[in-house]
C-alpha positions as a Markdown table, in Angstrom:
| # | Residue | x | y | z |
|---|---|---|---|---|
| 1 | Unk | 158.7 | 110.9 | 115.4 |
| 2 | Unk | 161.0 | 112.3 | 112.7 |
| 3 | Unk | 159.3 | 114.8 | 110.4 |
| 4 | Unk | 159.7 | 115.1 | 106.6 |
| 5 | Unk | 161.5 | 118.1 | 105.2 |
| 6 | Unk | 160.9 | 119.6 | 101.7 |
| 7 | Unk | 162.6 | 122.4 | 99.7 |
| 8 | Unk | 159.9 | 125.1 | 98.7 |
| 9 | Unk | 161.9 | 128.1 | 97.8 |
| 10 | Unk | 165.2 | 128.9 | 95.8 |
| 11 | Unk | 167.2 | 132.1 | 95.8 |
| 12 | Unk | 170.5 | 132.9 | 94.2 |
| 13 | Unk | 172.9 | 135.6 | 92.9 |
| 14 | Unk | 175.9 | 134.0 | 90.9 |
| 15 | Unk | 178.5 | 134.6 | 88.2 |
| 16 | Unk | 176.0 | 133.1 | 85.6 |
| 17 | Unk | 172.7 | 134.7 | 86.8 |
| 18 | Unk | 171.5 | 137.1 | 89.3 |
| 19 | Unk | 168.5 | 135.2 | 90.4 |
| 20 | Unk | 167.8 | 131.4 | 90.7 |
| 21 | Unk | 166.0 | 131.3 | 87.3 |
| 22 | Unk | 168.7 | 132.9 | 85.4 |
| 23 | Unk | 171.3 | 130.8 | 87.2 |
| 24 | Unk | 169.6 | 127.6 | 86.3 |
| 25 | Unk | 169.2 | 128.5 | 82.8 |
| 26 | Unk | 172.9 | 129.3 | 82.6 |
| 27 | Unk | 173.6 | 125.9 | 84.1 |
| 28 | Unk | 171.6 | 124.1 | 81.5 |
| 29 | Unk | 172.9 | 126.0 | 78.6 |
| 30 | Unk | 176.5 | 125.6 | 79.7 |
| 31 | Unk | 177.4 | 129.1 | 80.4 |
| 32 | Unk | 180.8 | 129.9 | 81.9 |
| 33 | Unk | 180.9 | 132.9 | 84.3 |
| 34 | Unk | 184.6 | 133.2 | 84.3 |
| 35 | Unk | 186.6 | 136.2 | 82.9 |
| 36 | Unk | 189.3 | 138.7 | 83.8 |
| 37 | Unk | 189.0 | 140.4 | 87.2 |
| 38 | Unk | 187.2 | 143.6 | 87.2 |
| 39 | Unk | 186.8 | 144.4 | 90.8 |
| 40 | Unk | 190.5 | 145.6 | 91.2 |
| 41 | Unk | 193.5 | 146.0 | 89.0 |
| 42 | Unk | 195.0 | 142.4 | 89.0 |
| 43 | Unk | 197.7 | 143.2 | 86.4 |
| 44 | Unk | 200.6 | 142.5 | 89.0 |
| 45 | Unk | 198.8 | 139.4 | 90.3 |
| 46 | Unk | 199.8 | 135.8 | 89.1 |
| 47 | Unk | 196.1 | 135.1 | 89.0 |
| 48 | Unk | 194.1 | 137.3 | 86.7 |
| 49 | Unk | 190.7 | 135.7 | 86.3 |
| 50 | Unk | 187.8 | 135.0 | 88.5 |
| 51 | Unk | 184.0 | 134.3 | 88.3 |
| 52 | Unk | 182.4 | 137.6 | 89.3 |
| 53 | Unk | 178.7 | 138.6 | 89.4 |
| 54 | Unk | 177.9 | 140.5 | 86.3 |
| 55 | Unk | 176.3 | 143.9 | 86.4 |
| 56 | Unk | 175.9 | 144.2 | 90.1 |
| 57 | Unk | 174.9 | 147.5 | 91.6 |
| 58 | Unk | 174.0 | 147.5 | 95.3 |
| 59 | Unk | 171.7 | 150.4 | 94.9 |
| 60 | Unk | 169.5 | 148.2 | 92.7 |
| 61 | Unk | 168.7 | 146.3 | 95.9 |
| 62 | Unk | 169.4 | 148.6 | 98.7 |
| 63 | Unk | 169.3 | 152.3 | 99.5 |
| 64 | Unk | 172.7 | 154.0 | 99.5 |
| 65 | Unk | 172.9 | 154.3 | 103.3 |
| 66 | Unk | 172.0 | 150.7 | 103.7 |
| 67 | Unk | 174.5 | 149.5 | 101.0 |
| 68 | Unk | 177.3 | 151.3 | 102.7 |
| 69 | Unk | 176.6 | 149.4 | 106.0 |
| 70 | Unk | 176.6 | 146.0 | 104.6 |
| 71 | Unk | 179.6 | 144.2 | 103.2 |
| 72 | Unk | 178.9 | 142.5 | 99.9 |
| 73 | Unk | 178.7 | 138.9 | 101.4 |
| 74 | Unk | 175.7 | 140.3 | 103.6 |
| 75 | Unk | 174.2 | 141.9 | 100.5 |
| 76 | Unk | 174.3 | 138.7 | 98.5 |
| 77 | Unk | 172.7 | 136.8 | 101.3 |
| 78 | Unk | 169.9 | 139.2 | 101.7 |
| 79 | Unk | 169.2 | 139.3 | 98.0 |
| 80 | Unk | 169.2 | 135.4 | 97.7 |
| 81 | Unk | 167.2 | 135.0 | 100.8 |
| 82 | Unk | 164.5 | 137.4 | 99.9 |
| 83 | Unk | 164.2 | 135.8 | 96.4 |
| 84 | Unk | 163.9 | 132.3 | 98.1 |
| 85 | Unk | 161.3 | 133.6 | 100.5 |
| 86 | Unk | 159.2 | 135.2 | 97.8 |
| 87 | Unk | 159.6 | 132.0 | 95.6 |
| 88 | Unk | 158.3 | 129.8 | 98.5 |
| 89 | Unk | 155.3 | 132.3 | 98.8 |
| 90 | Unk | 155.5 | 132.3 | 102.6 |
| 91 | Unk | 153.6 | 135.1 | 104.3 |
| 92 | Unk | 155.0 | 136.7 | 107.4 |
| 93 | Unk | 151.5 | 137.7 | 108.5 |
| 94 | Unk | 150.5 | 134.1 | 108.6 |
| 95 | Unk | 153.5 | 132.4 | 110.0 |
| 96 | Unk | 154.7 | 132.1 | 113.5 |
| 97 | Unk | 158.0 | 133.8 | 112.9 |
| 98 | Unk | 159.4 | 132.4 | 116.3 |
| 99 | Unk | 159.4 | 129.0 | 114.4 |
| 100 | Unk | 161.3 | 130.4 | 111.3 |
| 101 | Unk | 165.2 | 130.0 | 111.5 |
| 102 | Unk | 168.1 | 131.4 | 109.5 |
| 103 | Unk | 171.3 | 129.4 | 109.0 |
| 104 | Unk | 173.6 | 131.0 | 106.4 |
| 105 | Unk | 177.3 | 130.4 | 106.3 |
| 106 | Unk | 180.4 | 132.1 | 104.9 |
| 107 | Unk | 183.8 | 130.9 | 104.8 |
| 108 | Unk | 185.6 | 134.2 | 105.0 |
| 109 | Unk | 182.8 | 136.8 | 105.8 |
| 110 | Unk | 183.5 | 140.5 | 105.1 |
| 111 | Unk | 187.0 | 140.3 | 103.7 |
| 112 | Unk | 186.6 | 143.4 | 101.5 |
| 113 | Unk | 185.6 | 145.5 | 104.6 |
| 114 | Unk | 188.6 | 143.9 | 106.6 |
| 115 | Unk | 191.0 | 145.0 | 103.8 |
| 116 | Unk | 189.6 | 148.5 | 103.5 |
| 117 | Unk | 189.6 | 149.2 | 107.3 |
| 118 | Unk | 193.0 | 147.5 | 107.7 |
| 119 | Unk | 194.5 | 150.0 | 105.2 |
| 120 | Unk | 192.7 | 152.9 | 107.0 |
| 121 | Unk | 194.2 | 151.9 | 110.3 |
| 122 | Unk | 197.8 | 151.8 | 109.2 |
| 123 | Unk | 197.7 | 154.8 | 106.7 |
| 124 | Unk | 195.4 | 157.2 | 108.5 |
| 125 | Unk | 195.4 | 156.0 | 112.1 |
| 126 | Unk | 193.1 | 153.9 | 114.3 |
| 127 | Unk | 190.6 | 156.6 | 114.8 |
| 128 | Unk | 189.6 | 156.5 | 111.1 |
| 129 | Unk | 188.6 | 152.8 | 111.3 |
| 130 | Unk | 184.9 | 152.7 | 110.7 |
| 131 | Unk | 182.6 | 151.8 | 113.7 |
| 132 | Unk | 180.8 | 149.6 | 111.2 |
| 133 | Unk | 184.0 | 147.6 | 110.6 |
| 134 | Unk | 183.0 | 144.8 | 113.1 |
| 135 | Unk | 179.4 | 144.5 | 112.2 |
| 136 | Unk | 180.2 | 144.5 | 108.6 |
| 137 | Unk | 183.1 | 142.0 | 108.8 |
| 138 | Unk | 182.2 | 139.3 | 111.1 |
| 139 | Unk | 180.9 | 136.0 | 109.5 |
| 140 | Unk | 177.6 | 135.6 | 111.3 |
| 141 | Unk | 176.3 | 138.9 | 110.0 |
| 142 | Unk | 174.8 | 137.5 | 106.9 |
| 143 | Unk | 172.5 | 135.4 | 109.0 |
| 144 | Unk | 171.9 | 138.3 | 111.4 |
| 145 | Unk | 171.0 | 140.7 | 108.5 |
| 146 | Unk | 168.7 | 138.2 | 106.9 |
| 147 | Unk | 166.9 | 137.5 | 110.2 |
| 148 | Unk | 166.4 | 141.3 | 110.6 |
| 149 | Unk | 165.2 | 141.6 | 107.0 |
| 150 | Unk | 162.7 | 138.8 | 107.2 |
| 151 | Unk | 161.7 | 139.2 | 110.8 |
| 152 | Unk | 162.7 | 135.6 | 111.5 |
| 153 | Unk | 163.0 | 135.1 | 115.3 |
| 154 | Unk | 163.7 | 131.3 | 115.4 |
| 155 | Unk | 167.3 | 129.9 | 115.6 |
| 156 | Unk | 169.8 | 132.2 | 113.8 |
| 157 | Unk | 173.0 | 130.4 | 113.5 |
| 158 | Unk | 176.1 | 130.7 | 111.1 |
| 159 | Unk | 178.2 | 127.7 | 110.4 |
| 160 | Unk | 181.8 | 128.3 | 109.2 |
| 161 | Unk | 183.5 | 125.3 | 107.7 |
| 162 | Unk | 185.4 | 126.9 | 104.9 |
| 163 | Unk | 184.2 | 125.5 | 101.5 |
| 164 | Unk | 181.7 | 123.1 | 103.2 |
| 165 | Unk | 179.7 | 126.0 | 105.0 |
| 166 | Unk | 176.7 | 126.2 | 102.7 |
| 167 | Unk | 176.2 | 122.4 | 102.9 |
| 168 | Unk | 176.6 | 122.2 | 106.5 |
| 169 | Unk | 174.1 | 125.0 | 107.0 |
| 170 | Unk | 171.5 | 123.2 | 104.8 |
| 171 | Unk | 172.2 | 120.0 | 106.7 |
| 172 | Unk | 171.9 | 121.3 | 110.1 |
| 173 | Unk | 168.7 | 123.1 | 109.1 |
| 174 | Unk | 167.4 | 119.8 | 107.9 |
| 175 | Unk | 168.0 | 118.2 | 111.2 |
| 176 | Unk | 166.4 | 121.1 | 113.1 |
| 177 | Unk | 163.2 | 120.8 | 111.3 |
| 178 | Unk | 163.2 | 117.0 | 111.2 |
| 179 | Unk | 163.5 | 116.9 | 114.9 |
| 180 | Unk | 160.9 | 119.6 | 115.5 |
| 181 | Unk | 162.8 | 122.6 | 116.6 |
| 182 | Unk | 161.8 | 124.7 | 113.7 |
| 183 | Unk | 159.1 | 124.6 | 110.9 |
| 184 | Unk | 160.8 | 126.7 | 108.3 |
| 185 | Unk | 164.6 | 127.6 | 107.8 |
| 186 | Unk | 166.1 | 129.8 | 105.4 |
| 187 | Unk | 169.5 | 128.0 | 104.8 |
| 188 | Unk | 172.6 | 128.3 | 102.5 |
| 189 | Unk | 175.9 | 130.1 | 101.9 |
| 190 | Unk | 177.2 | 133.5 | 100.8 |
| 191 | Unk | 180.7 | 134.7 | 99.9 |
| 192 | Unk | 182.4 | 137.8 | 98.4 |
| 193 | Unk | 186.1 | 136.9 | 98.3 |
| 194 | Unk | 187.3 | 138.4 | 95.0 |
| 195 | Unk | 189.6 | 141.0 | 96.7 |
| 196 | Unk | 193.3 | 141.6 | 96.3 |
| 197 | Unk | 193.9 | 139.9 | 99.7 |
| 198 | Unk | 191.6 | 137.0 | 98.9 |
| 199 | Unk | 193.1 | 136.3 | 95.6 |
| 200 | Unk | 196.8 | 136.7 | 96.9 |
| 201 | Unk | 196.1 | 134.4 | 99.8 |
| 202 | Unk | 194.5 | 131.6 | 97.8 |
| 203 | Unk | 197.3 | 132.0 | 95.0 |
| 204 | Unk | 200.1 | 131.7 | 97.6 |
| 205 | Unk | 198.6 | 128.6 | 98.9 |
| 206 | Unk | 198.8 | 127.2 | 95.4 |
| 207 | Unk | 195.0 | 126.7 | 95.3 |
| 208 | Unk | 194.2 | 128.8 | 92.2 |
| 209 | Unk | 194.9 | 128.2 | 88.7 |
| 210 | Unk | 197.1 | 130.6 | 86.8 |
| 211 | Unk | 195.5 | 129.9 | 83.5 |
| 212 | Unk | 194.1 | 132.9 | 81.6 |
| 213 | Unk | 191.9 | 130.8 | 79.2 |
| 214 | Unk | 188.4 | 131.3 | 80.7 |
| 215 | Unk | 187.3 | 128.1 | 79.0 |
| 216 | Unk | 190.2 | 126.1 | 80.2 |
| 217 | Unk | 190.7 | 127.4 | 83.8 |
| 218 | Unk | 188.0 | 125.7 | 85.9 |
| 219 | Unk | 188.1 | 122.2 | 84.4 |
| 220 | Unk | 187.0 | 119.6 | 87.1 |
| 221 | Unk | 188.2 | 116.0 | 86.4 |
| 222 | Unk | 190.1 | 116.9 | 83.5 |
| 223 | Unk | 193.8 | 115.8 | 83.3 |
| 224 | Unk | 195.1 | 119.3 | 82.5 |
| 225 | Unk | 193.4 | 120.8 | 85.6 |
| 226 | Unk | 195.7 | 123.1 | 87.6 |
| 227 | Unk | 193.6 | 124.7 | 90.4 |
| 228 | Unk | 190.3 | 126.4 | 91.1 |
| 229 | Unk | 188.9 | 129.7 | 90.0 |
| 230 | Unk | 187.5 | 132.0 | 92.6 |
| 231 | Unk | 183.9 | 132.8 | 92.5 |
| 232 | Unk | 181.3 | 134.9 | 94.4 |
| 233 | Unk | 177.6 | 135.0 | 95.2 |
| 234 | Unk | 175.0 | 133.3 | 97.4 |
| 235 | Unk | 172.7 | 130.3 | 97.2 |
| 236 | Unk | 169.7 | 129.9 | 99.7 |
| 237 | Unk | 166.9 | 127.4 | 99.9 |
| 238 | Unk | 163.8 | 127.4 | 102.0 |
| 239 | Unk | 163.6 | 124.2 | 104.0 |
| 240 | Unk | 160.1 | 123.4 | 105.4 |
| 241 | Unk | 158.3 | 120.7 | 107.4 |
| 242 | Unk | 156.1 | 118.7 | 104.8 |
| 243 | Unk | 152.8 | 119.1 | 106.6 |
| 244 | Unk | 153.4 | 122.8 | 107.0 |
| 245 | Unk | 154.3 | 123.2 | 103.3 |
| 246 | Unk | 151.2 | 121.1 | 102.3 |
| 247 | Unk | 148.8 | 123.0 | 104.5 |
| 248 | Unk | 149.6 | 126.1 | 102.5 |
| 249 | Unk | 149.7 | 124.5 | 99.1 |
| 250 | Unk | 153.4 | 125.2 | 98.5 |
| 251 | Unk | 155.3 | 124.1 | 95.5 |
| 252 | Unk | 157.8 | 121.4 | 96.4 |
| 253 | Unk | 161.0 | 121.2 | 94.5 |
| 254 | Unk | 162.3 | 118.2 | 96.2 |
| 255 | Unk | 162.4 | 116.4 | 99.6 |
| 256 | Unk | 165.7 | 116.4 | 101.7 |
| 257 | Unk | 166.1 | 113.0 | 103.1 |
| 258 | Unk | 169.7 | 112.7 | 104.1 |
| 259 | Unk | 172.7 | 114.5 | 105.6 |
| 260 | Unk | 176.0 | 113.7 | 107.1 |
| 261 | Unk | 179.0 | 115.4 | 108.1 |
| 262 | Unk | 182.5 | 114.1 | 109.0 |
| 263 | Unk | 186.2 | 115.3 | 109.6 |
| 264 | Unk | 189.4 | 114.0 | 108.0 |
| 265 | Unk | 191.4 | 114.9 | 111.0 |
| 266 | Unk | 194.3 | 114.7 | 108.6 |
| 267 | Unk | 195.6 | 118.0 | 107.1 |
| 268 | Unk | 194.4 | 121.6 | 107.0 |
| 269 | Unk | 194.2 | 121.8 | 103.2 |
| 270 | Unk | 194.7 | 118.3 | 101.7 |
| 271 | Unk | 192.0 | 115.7 | 101.7 |
| 272 | Unk | 192.6 | 112.5 | 103.6 |
| 273 | Unk | 194.2 | 109.7 | 101.2 |
| 274 | Unk | 191.6 | 108.1 | 99.2 |
| 275 | Unk | 189.0 | 110.6 | 100.2 |
| 276 | Unk | 188.3 | 108.5 | 103.4 |
| 277 | Unk | 186.4 | 111.4 | 105.1 |
| 278 | Unk | 184.3 | 112.2 | 102.0 |
| 279 | Unk | 183.4 | 108.5 | 101.4 |
| 280 | Unk | 182.1 | 108.2 | 105.0 |
| 281 | Unk | 180.0 | 111.4 | 104.6 |
| 282 | Unk | 178.3 | 109.9 | 101.4 |
| 283 | Unk | 177.9 | 106.5 | 103.1 |
| 284 | Unk | 176.4 | 108.0 | 106.2 |
| 285 | Unk | 174.1 | 110.4 | 104.2 |
| 286 | Unk | 172.8 | 107.4 | 102.2 |
| 287 | Unk | 172.3 | 105.5 | 105.5 |
| 288 | Unk | 170.4 | 108.5 | 107.0 |
| 289 | Unk | 168.1 | 108.5 | 104.0 |
| 290 | Unk | 167.7 | 104.8 | 103.7 |
| 291 | Unk | 168.9 | 104.9 | 100.2 |
| 292 | Unk | 170.9 | 102.4 | 98.3 |
| 293 | Unk | 174.0 | 103.3 | 96.3 |
| 294 | Unk | 172.3 | 102.0 | 93.1 |
| 295 | Unk | 169.4 | 104.4 | 93.6 |
| 296 | Unk | 171.6 | 107.5 | 93.4 |
| 297 | Unk | 170.9 | 109.1 | 90.0 |
| 298 | Unk | 173.2 | 112.2 | 90.2 |
| 299 | Unk | 176.0 | 113.5 | 92.4 |
| 300 | Unk | 177.0 | 117.2 | 92.2 |
| 301 | Unk | 180.6 | 116.8 | 93.1 |
| 302 | Unk | 182.6 | 119.3 | 95.1 |
| 303 | Unk | 184.9 | 119.0 | 91.9 |
| 304 | Unk | 187.0 | 122.1 | 92.5 |
| 305 | Unk | 189.6 | 121.4 | 89.6 |
| 306 | Unk | 192.5 | 121.0 | 91.8 |
| 307 | Unk | 194.5 | 117.8 | 91.3 |
| 308 | Unk | 194.1 | 116.3 | 94.8 |
| 309 | Unk | 190.4 | 117.2 | 95.3 |
| 310 | Unk | 189.1 | 115.6 | 92.0 |
| 311 | Unk | 191.2 | 112.5 | 92.3 |
| 312 | Unk | 190.4 | 112.0 | 96.0 |
| 313 | Unk | 186.7 | 112.6 | 95.5 |
| 314 | Unk | 186.7 | 110.2 | 92.7 |
| 315 | Unk | 188.2 | 107.4 | 95.0 |
| 316 | Unk | 185.6 | 108.6 | 97.7 |
| 317 | Unk | 182.7 | 108.0 | 95.4 |
| 318 | Unk | 184.0 | 104.6 | 94.4 |
| 319 | Unk | 184.4 | 103.6 | 98.1 |
| 320 | Unk | 180.9 | 104.9 | 99.1 |
| 321 | Unk | 178.9 | 103.7 | 96.1 |
| 322 | Unk | 180.9 | 100.6 | 95.1 |
| 323 | Unk | 179.6 | 99.0 | 91.8 |
| 324 | Unk | 177.1 | 101.8 | 91.5 |
| 325 | Unk | 180.0 | 104.3 | 91.0 |
| 326 | Unk | 180.4 | 102.9 | 87.4 |
| 327 | Unk | 176.9 | 104.1 | 86.4 |
| 328 | Unk | 176.2 | 107.1 | 88.6 |
| 329 | Unk | 176.3 | 110.5 | 86.8 |
| 330 | Unk | 178.8 | 112.9 | 88.5 |
| 331 | Unk | 179.4 | 116.4 | 87.4 |
| 332 | Unk | 180.9 | 119.7 | 88.9 |
| 333 | Unk | 179.2 | 122.9 | 88.1 |
| 334 | Unk | 182.2 | 124.9 | 89.1 |
| 335 | Unk | 183.2 | 125.1 | 85.5 |
| 336 | Unk | 180.2 | 127.4 | 85.2 |
| 337 | Unk | 180.5 | 129.5 | 88.5 |
| 338 | Unk | 184.0 | 129.0 | 89.7 |
| 339 | Unk | 184.4 | 128.0 | 93.3 |
| 340 | Unk | 182.0 | 130.1 | 95.7 |
| 341 | Unk | 183.8 | 128.8 | 98.8 |
| 342 | Unk | 181.3 | 128.9 | 101.6 |
| 343 | Unk | 178.4 | 129.7 | 99.1 |
| 344 | Unk | 179.3 | 126.7 | 96.9 |
| 345 | Unk | 177.1 | 124.2 | 98.9 |
| 346 | Unk | 174.2 | 126.7 | 98.6 |
| 347 | Unk | 174.1 | 127.2 | 94.9 |
| 348 | Unk | 174.9 | 123.5 | 94.3 |
| 349 | Unk | 172.0 | 122.5 | 96.5 |
| 350 | Unk | 169.9 | 124.5 | 94.1 |
| 351 | Unk | 171.3 | 122.7 | 91.2 |
| 352 | Unk | 170.4 | 119.3 | 92.9 |
| 353 | Unk | 166.8 | 120.5 | 93.6 |
| 354 | Unk | 166.3 | 121.7 | 90.0 |
| 355 | Unk | 167.9 | 118.6 | 88.5 |
| 356 | Unk | 165.1 | 116.6 | 90.4 |
| 357 | Unk | 162.4 | 119.2 | 89.6 |
| 358 | Unk | 163.1 | 119.4 | 86.0 |
| 359 | Unk | 164.7 | 115.9 | 85.3 |
| 360 | Unk | 168.0 | 117.3 | 83.9 |
| 361 | Unk | 171.5 | 116.5 | 85.0 |
| 362 | Unk | 174.0 | 119.3 | 84.3 |
| 363 | Unk | 177.3 | 118.9 | 82.5 |
| 364 | Unk | 180.8 | 119.3 | 83.5 |
| 365 | Unk | 181.7 | 121.8 | 81.0 |
| 366 | Unk | 185.0 | 122.6 | 79.1 |
| 367 | Unk | 186.1 | 119.0 | 79.6 |
| 368 | Unk | 188.6 | 117.8 | 77.2 |
| 369 | Unk | 191.3 | 115.5 | 78.5 |
| 370 | Unk | 190.1 | 112.4 | 80.4 |
| 371 | Unk | 192.1 | 111.5 | 83.5 |
| 372 | Unk | 192.5 | 107.9 | 84.5 |
| 373 | Unk | 192.4 | 109.0 | 88.1 |
| 374 | Unk | 188.9 | 110.4 | 87.6 |
| 375 | Unk | 187.3 | 107.7 | 85.6 |
| 376 | Unk | 183.7 | 108.4 | 86.5 |
| 377 | Unk | 180.8 | 109.4 | 84.2 |
| 378 | Unk | 181.5 | 113.1 | 84.5 |
| 379 | Unk | 178.7 | 114.1 | 82.0 |
| 380 | Unk | 181.2 | 115.8 | 79.8 |
| 381 | Unk | 180.1 | 119.1 | 78.1 |
| 382 | Unk | 176.4 | 118.1 | 77.4 |
| 383 | Unk | 173.7 | 117.9 | 80.1 |
| 384 | Unk | 171.3 | 115.1 | 80.0 |
| 385 | Unk | 167.4 | 115.0 | 80.2 |
| 386 | Unk | 166.8 | 112.1 | 82.7 |
| 387 | Unk | 164.6 | 111.3 | 85.5 |
| 388 | Unk | 166.4 | 112.1 | 88.8 |
| 389 | Unk | 165.2 | 110.1 | 91.8 |
| 390 | Unk | 168.1 | 110.9 | 94.2 |
| 391 | Unk | 170.5 | 113.8 | 93.9 |
| 392 | Unk | 173.5 | 114.0 | 96.2 |
| 393 | Unk | 175.8 | 117.1 | 96.8 |
| 394 | Unk | 179.2 | 117.0 | 98.3 |
| 395 | Unk | 181.2 | 119.8 | 99.9 |
| 396 | Unk | 184.7 | 119.4 | 101.2 |
| 397 | Unk | 186.5 | 122.3 | 103.2 |
| 398 | Unk | 189.9 | 123.2 | 104.3 |
| 399 | Unk | 190.3 | 122.0 | 107.9 |
| 400 | Unk | 189.1 | 118.6 | 106.7 |
| 401 | Unk | 185.4 | 119.3 | 107.0 |
| 402 | Unk | 183.2 | 117.0 | 104.8 |
| 403 | Unk | 179.4 | 117.5 | 104.3 |
| 404 | Unk | 177.0 | 115.5 | 102.1 |
| 405 | Unk | 173.2 | 116.2 | 101.5 |
| 406 | Unk | 170.9 | 113.9 | 99.8 |
| 407 | Unk | 167.6 | 115.1 | 98.0 |
| 408 | Unk | 164.9 | 112.9 | 96.6 |
| 409 | Unk | 162.1 | 113.4 | 94.1 |
| 410 | Unk | 159.0 | 114.2 | 96.2 |
| 411 | Unk | 156.5 | 111.3 | 96.6 |
| 412 | Unk | 153.2 | 112.3 | 98.1 |
């Protein structure tokens, strides 16, 4: 028998808030976390802006020695996971930690460490490369470090599907709990890609906007959109089997009821024509949940602010929802946070859970020029107080990876 799965904890560190509460308040108030890059001197770069975490000092969270042994992407994952665990009020002393899993993805992993050690290798010689280079750089180490931090001895896995990583991690965690393999899973995504090589690489693939107007740079569904803005951070949720959550009196933010993943099998960076793969992911997620298109209240779109993504995702929503696409509310919160790549699905799952929990649909901020190719209700500039029954989140990654999760208002 399939078991029901609920969300009982939230944790985040983002460009608009260094915890889940501040992040959500920033979403509701329309805060934009984009500004000129401060992590390095970008004066010679074509792209000069990003959505960086503000006021971050690793030693506020870790001792100096530990901070030096963790790439930022692992640091962010640990911070968000510990917050989510504390928010859930789970107690390690009372849990069977062999039934607690960790699934946290990252699109790139420790790119900052890779850059630093690469330079050492070629300027100072191979013997100067840090012995911590590999354990700091590889993408699974966010999951590994969180498991060690929390003492979680269940399934420990890292899904890597570029910008769909966080959503795939949450979806696979949902399936593991639903089918009885785990009772609790800490799931989400983390990313720390704002480095010279990260910015240069995404610039040269023509993915990033070169706009320097922070309020007109990440503008999903706007006709003047010209690329995405790089973001950083982590978003993590606690997924828990319903009876397990009820037995300990846990607060339930939302129930997770549907998940699907598809492949475009088309192109490494461009979505399939008409968003065919994304449409199938949405349709299959609704089918998985037993939900009808007209029941979907809100879609948190992948909505990157690139021309192709937003137009193809619009077509995908129309295909998947049919007539209901004319009334469903669709917003992208990447105007607030930039694009957190592998962490995007994690923070956007939190948005969906809070949208249901508080009855608030966030806006697509800084929207000015309507595009006939993106003619959905994109909730322009002002969020809405509305009862949210079902909230869907889409993530679409380079390589043709598509993932959709579906959350529902918890009904006892």
